Structures are given as structure tokens and as C-alpha cells.
C-alpha positions in Angstrom: 5.8 -6.4 -0.4 3.3 -5.8 -3.1 1.5 -2.5 -3.3 -1.9 -3.8 -2.2 -0.6 -5.5 0.9 1.7 -2.5 1.8 -1.3 -0.2 1.5 -3.5 -2.5 3.7 -0.7 -2.7 6.3 -0.3 1.0 6.4 -4.0 1.6 6.8 -4.7 -1.1 9.4 -1.7 -1.3 11.6 0.4 1.2 13.6 3.8 0.7 11.9 5.7 2.0 14.9 4.0 -0.5 17.1 4.7 -3.3 14.6 8.3 -2.4 14.5 8.6 -2.2 18.3 6.8 -5.6 18.7 9.3 -7.2 16.3 12.4 -5.5 17.9 13.3 -3.4 14.9 13.3 0.4 14.2 10.5 2.0 12.3 13.2 2.9 9.6 14.1 -0.7 9.2 10.4 -1.7 8.9 10.0 1.0 6.2 12.9 -0.4 4.3 11.5 -3.9 4.5 8.0 -3.1 3.4 9.3 -0.9 0.6 11.5 -3.7 -0.7 14.8 -2.0 0.0 16.2 -4.6 2.3 15.6 -8.3 2.8 14.8 -9.5 6.3 15.8 -12.8 7.7 13.2 -15.6 7.4 12.7 -15.5 11.1 12.1 -11.7 11.1 9.7 -12.0 8.1 7.7 -14.6 10.0 7.5 -12.4 13.1 6.5 -9.5 11.0 3.7 -11.5 9.4 2.5 -12.9 12.7 2.4 -9.5 14.4 0.9 -7.7 11.4 -1.9 -10.3 11.4 -2.4 -9.9 15.1 -2.5 -6.1 14.8 -5.0 -6.2 11.9 -7.1 -9.0 13.3 -6.6 -11.0 10.1 -4.7 -13.8 8.5 -3.8 -11.7 5.5 0.0 -11.5 5.7 2.4 -14.3 5.1 6.2 -14.3 5.9 6.8 -14.3 2.1 5.1 -11.0 1.8 7.9 -9.3 3.7 10.7 -10.9 1.6 11.2 -9.2 -1.8 12.3 -11.3 -4.7 15.7 -10.8 -6.2 14.4 -8.8 -9.1 12.7 -6.3 -6.9 15.9 -5.8 -4.9 18.0 -5.3 -8.0 15.6 -2.8 -9.4 15.5 -0.8 -6.1 19.3 -0.7 -6.0 19.4 0.5 -9.6 16.9 3.2 -8.7 14.2 1.9 -11.0 
């Protein structure tokens, strides 16, 4: 997730509630939004839908929750 969308999500939504609504732990949600793990397409869609519901917007898309391969590699290398 890019920095602007991550910041918006943290300001506008209760992350514990978002995690609970999607059936995942807050730690797993943190790992997803910080590009440490890649969620399934289905989970990414649920996260986007619930994030939009909680923020009363249409700002988030499923793709926002799926890091690209380069982001994952850099995170695993500690860069």
C-alpha cells in the first residue's frame, strides 16, 4: 500500500475493527498495509470494501492492499 493511502486509512478507520470485520488479526492487517505480506485476492477485495465502508468513501481498491513484487523483495531484504 502506498504511503498516502496507508496514512489515510490509519487516520480514518479503526484498524482493529477493519481486521475484525475481515476475519484477520490486527498483526496480519499491519503486515499487509506495510507491504510485508501479500493477501489473497479475495482478502484484498474484502479489505478494500470494508475500508471504504468504514471511511465512508470509495478511495480504496483491492489492488491497494496487494504489494507489487519489487516492494515485497525490498521488504524481505530490509531495504
